[in-house]
N, C-alpha and C positions, 0 to 999 in steps of 0.2 A: 475592491475589496471587500464585498461581499465572500467573494470564494479563497481571499485571501485569508481573513475572518475565521470562517467554515474546516477549511483546511486546519489551521493553529487550531483549534477544538478538538476536532477531532485528533489530531497529532496525540493533543492529552488524554483524551479517551483512551488511545489506541494507547499509548506508554503505559495506561498503568492496569489492562486487560488482563487477565489471567489466563488467555491461551494467545498470548502474543509477546513469541521471547523478542523479536526487535524494531522498533517502527526507524526510519530511514526519514531525516526532513529535512531542509536546506535550513526553517529555519528555527532547529535546535543545534545548526554544527555551530563552533568555536569561530569559525572564519567570519559567517554571515554578515555578524552590521559592519564588516570592514568593504563590507563590497554591497549592500543594501540600499539601492533608490530613497528607499522609503520607509520610516519603520511599522515596522507588522509587513511587511510585501514580501515575504519570503515564496509566495507563486501556490498553487495548487497540488504538484508530484511531491508523489509520499511512496515509502514504501515498507512491508511487513514482512515481518517473517512468524507464520506461526509455532504454534504449538501441538494441535492438533491437526485435523486431515486435511488438505489443501482439495482436496476435492468436494469434500464434504463442505466445507465452507465454501468455495466455488461454485459446487449444485446449490447455496442456499441463500445468496448471497444478490438479493435483488434490486441491484442493478443492471445497466448497460455491461455488457461486455465486450473489449475490444481496444485495437493497439490506438488508436487515433486519439489523442490528448490536443487540449485547447477548447471545449465544450464549456455549454453553460451547465450543463448538467453532468452529475457524475460516473465513471467511469471505469471500471477495472481492467487486469489482464493480467497472467502468467507470464509475464516480464522475460524469466529466462526459458521459455518453453516458447515464444515467436523471437525470441532473438539467438537462443541458441538450444532450436528443437534437437538436432545431433550428440549435443552433451548429455542433456540429460535422459534423452532413451538408452544409454550406454553406460556403464560401470566404469567403463575407464575415465567416459566423458564425467557421470557423477564425481571421482574421485576426485579427477584436477579441480573440478568446480571447489570441492569438499575443502583443498589442498591451498588454492586463493581465498578464500574466507568467503564463498559465494553460495546461496542456501538455494539450490535449484530451481525450489519451489517460492521465488520472492514473487510476489501481488504488490504489482506496482498501480496505484491508484491517482487519478487524475481528479480532485474534491469539485465539484460543483458551487452555481450558486440557490438549489436548493433551500428550505428551510433548513438551520443546521437538525433539530430535533427529526426527522426524517431521514436525514443521512446517517445520525446516528444508531434509529433503532436498525436501518436496515444491515448496518455492520455488528450493531449488538446480537440477532436474531441468528446470522454468520454465523458468529462467533461460538456460539451458543452450538450449534449443531457442528462445529469442528471439532469440538469438544464430546461428541457422543462415541 
């Protein structure tokens, strides 16, 4: 329950932040209520597209970084770099990703059960760094 609540709150924070271009979160999808097993249980995973520098954000974010999800603490990773490195590192690949509407610098976040104020503070500082 804590993780679901934290994820929903982080979605709201990120959605209104000036350095975030888009937030993808199941709890905000119009189809979600038809498949939800319980109210507010949209899970922990959300993804963001940044307006600023992904590199600066990633270097500044003080959270565990890695591809494994399902922990009780917040994790994040540059998902497309892990899943499709060949596309991200070639102009032709980046063009393909753009053509299909995928931001090559998508950040996937698995929100944990830490106190929400700590999670938001970590992302607020990293988003400030992305704007520099």
